[in-house]
C-alpha positions in Angstrom: 0.0 0.1 0.0 1.1 3.4 -0.6 2.4 5.8 2.1 -0.4 7.9 3.7 -0.3 11.6 3.1 0.2 13.9 5.9 -3.0 15.0 7.6 -4.4 18.5 7.2 -4.7 19.0 11.0 -6.4 22.6 10.5 -9.4 21.0 8.5 -9.7 18.0 10.8 -10.2 20.0 13.8 -12.7 22.2 12.0 -14.4 19.0 11.1 -14.7 18.0 14.6 -15.8 21.1 16.0 -18.7 20.7 13.3 -19.5 17.5 14.4 -19.6 18.6 18.0 -22.1 21.5 17.0 -24.2 19.0 15.3 -24.5 16.5 18.2 -25.8 19.4 20.6 -28.4 20.3 18.0 -29.3 16.7 17.2 -27.2 15.0 14.8 -29.6 12.6 13.0 -32.4 15.2 12.8 -29.7 18.0 11.2 -28.6 15.2 8.9 -32.7 14.6 7.9 -32.9 11.0 9.1 -35.4 11.0 11.7 -38.5 12.3 10.0 -40.7 9.2 8.2 -39.5 10.5 4.9 -36.0 10.8 6.2 -36.2 7.3 7.6 -37.4 5.7 4.3 -34.8 7.7 2.4 -32.0 6.4 4.8 -33.1 2.9 4.1 -33.3 3.0 0.4 -30.0 4.6 0.5 -28.2 1.7 2.4 -30.1 -1.0 0.4 -28.6 0.8 -2.9 -25.3 1.2 -1.5 -25.2 -2.6 0.0 -26.4 -3.6 -3.3 -23.8 -1.6 -5.5 -20.8 -2.7 -3.3 -22.1 -6.4 -3.1 -22.2 -6.6 0.4 -23.0 -9.9 1.9 -22.0 -12.6 4.4 -18.4 -13.1 5.0 -17.5 -9.9 2.8 -14.9 -7.6 4.3 -16.0 -4.0 4.2 -14.3 -0.6 5.3 -17.1 1.9 5.8 -15.7 5.6 6.1 -17.4 8.4 7.7 -19.9 5.9 9.7 -21.0 8.8 12.1 -23.9 7.6 14.6 -23.7 4.4 12.9 -27.1 4.6 11.1 -25.8 2.9 7.8 -23.5 0.6 9.6 -26.5 -0.9 11.1 -27.9 -1.5 7.8 -24.9 -2.8 6.2 -24.3 -5.2 9.2 -27.5 -6.8 8.3 -26.1 -8.2 5.0 -23.7 -10.5 7.1 -20.8 -8.7 6.2 -17.5 -8.0 8.4 -17.2 -4.3 8.9 -14.4 -1.9 10.1 -16.3 1.3 10.4 -14.4 4.4 10.7 -15.1 7.9 11.7 -12.9 11.4 12.6 -15.5 11.7 15.7 -14.9 9.9 19.0 -18.3 11.6 20.2 -20.0 10.2 17.2 -18.5 6.8 17.5 -20.0 7.0 21.1 -23.5 7.0 19.6 -22.6 4.3 17.2 -21.1 2.0 19.7 -24.4 2.3 21.8 -26.2 0.4 18.9 -24.7 -2.7 20.1 -23.8 -4.3 16.9 -22.6 -7.7 16.6 -18.9 -7.4 18.0 -17.6 -10.3 16.1 -18.6 -8.5 12.8 -18.5 -4.8 13.4 -15.5 -2.9 14.7 -15.5 0.8 15.2 -12.4 2.8 15.1 -11.6 6.7 15.4 -9.2 7.8 12.6 -8.8 10.1 9.5 -9.1 8.0 6.6 -6.9 10.4 4.5 -4.0 9.4 6.5 -4.8 6.1 8.7 -2.5 3.3 8.2 -4.2 0.7 6.3 -3.1 -3.2 7.2 -5.3 -5.0 5.2 -7.3 -5.2 1.8 -11.0 -4.9 1.7 -13.8 -6.5 -0.8 -15.6 -3.4 -0.5 -15.4 0.4 0.6 -18.4 2.1 1.4 -20.1 5.2 2.7 -22.9 7.7 2.7 -22.3 11.7 2.6 -18.7 11.5 3.5 -16.5 11.8 0.4 -17.8 15.4 0.0 -16.1 16.0 3.4 -12.6 14.8 2.2 -10.2 15.7 -0.4 -10.7 13.6 -3.6 -7.0 13.8 -4.8 -6.0 12.3 -1.5 -8.9 9.9 -0.7 -9.8 8.3 -3.8 -6.3 6.6 -4.4 -6.3 5.7 -0.9 -9.6 4.0 -1.2 -8.4 2.2 -4.4 -5.5 1.1 -2.5 -7.7 -0.6 0.3 -9.4 -2.9 -2.0 -8.6 -6.2 -3.2 -8.7 -6.9 -6.9 -12.0 -7.3 -8.0 -13.3 -5.0 -4.8 -15.6 -2.3 -5.4 -16.6 1.0 -3.8 -20.2 2.6 -3.4 -20.8 5.8 -1.9 -24.0 8.1 -2.1 -23.0 11.8 -2.2 -24.9 15.3 -2.6 -25.3 16.3 -6.0 -24.2 20.1 -6.8 -26.5 20.5 -9.6 -29.4 20.0 -7.1 -30.7 23.4 -6.4 -30.9 23.0 -2.6 -27.4 21.4 -2.6 -26.0 24.2 -4.8 -27.6 26.8 -2.4 -26.4 25.0 0.9 -22.8 25.1 -0.6 -22.8 28.7 -1.6 -24.7 30.4 1.5 -23.3 28.2 4.4 -24.4 30.8 7.0 -27.8 30.0 6.5 -27.7 26.4 7.1 -25.8 25.3 10.4 -25.5 21.6 9.2 -23.1 22.4 6.5 -19.4 22.2 7.6 -16.8 25.1 6.5 -14.9 22.6 4.2 -17.6 20.2 2.6 -18.5 20.3 -1.0 -20.7 18.3 -3.4 -19.9 16.8 -6.6 -20.8 17.0 -10.3 -21.1 13.7 -11.7 -18.9 13.9 -14.6 -16.2 15.3 -12.7 -16.3 13.0 -10.1 -16.4 10.1 -12.6 -13.1 11.5 -14.0 -11.5 11.7 -10.5 -12.2 8.1 -10.2 -10.9 6.8 -13.3 -7.6 9.0 -12.7 -7.5 7.2 -9.4 -7.1 3.7 -11.3 -10.9 2.6 -10.9 -12.8 0.7 -13.6 -16.4 0.2 -14.3 -17.1 3.6 -13.1 -20.7 4.8 -12.9 -21.9 7.9 -11.1 -25.7 7.8 -11.1 -28.3 10.6 -10.0 -31.1 9.5 -7.6 -33.0 10.8 -4.8 -36.0 13.1 -5.0 -37.6 12.3 -1.5 -36.9 15.3 0.9 -36.9 14.6 4.4 -39.7 17.0 5.1 -42.1 15.1 2.5 -45.6 14.8 4.2 -46.0 11.0 4.7 -49.1 10.8 2.8 -47.1 12.1 -0.1 -44.1 9.9 -0.1 -45.1 7.3 -2.2 -46.2 9.8 -5.0 -42.9 11.6 -4.5 -41.0 8.3 -5.0 -42.9 7.3 -8.0 -42.4 10.8 -9.6 -38.6 10.5 -8.8 -38.5 7.0 -10.5 -39.7 8.9 -13.5 -37.4 11.9 -13.3 -34.3 9.7 -12.6 -34.8 7.9 -16.2 -35.6 11.3 -17.7 -32.7 12.9 -19.7 -31.6 16.2 -18.4 -34.2 16.5 -15.7 -32.2 13.5 -13.8 -29.2 15.7 -13.6 -31.0 17.9 -10.8 -31.7 14.8 -8.4 -30.4 15.1 -4.8 -27.8 12.6 -4.8 -25.2 10.7 -6.7 -24.5 6.9 -6.4 -20.9 6.6 -7.2 -19.5 3.2 -7.9 -16.2 1.7 -9.1 -14.2 -1.2 -9.3 -10.5 -2.3 -8.8 -9.7 -4.5 -11.7 
């Protein structure tokens, strides 16, 4: 494996301070996972990531940016063996409180951009984490972390979505947006993955169900979203991107 780069301590400390702010404000509600639509959205996202990465019994998985473990819990249901990493010990305290199977789930406080990797994984996964990191640093590290034939799968914010664009360009209005996070444009992140060595790269817009959707309208919004995700041009404005690739 390649030698990890030196960490950017100032950026890491800003991220840790932001995590503490979110915990004080109610972290999962800040992320939009506690409403009926938010819970449905999280479950759908977890299924997409798990399927795209091929998670299943016995698979060795590195989950980065695991946060409170909301997605770790869903990934663990596949039977995979998971090393779940996050920068924040406070968030990991919440994740450990889920009491996931200790023989298959290990939580670790570390910085994925600079941590020492001592094994290779069948898959590397995460939800809403890559946009907090520096692609030129992290993508090559993720490639190196995979076994030949291994896959990555991430769900990340889409910069072309109007709300996401506004959040990143008017940060003072949105307390849950950290000082350094960004979002992705799909053709650009696809190029970055190929430059890092990945093959079978796919970046797919998805996700039209807003966390604040009124429950009686959720099925209608999901149905309309399924149509929009198949509609050229309009699909580019979806809320999220499913980012996948493989190490040949």
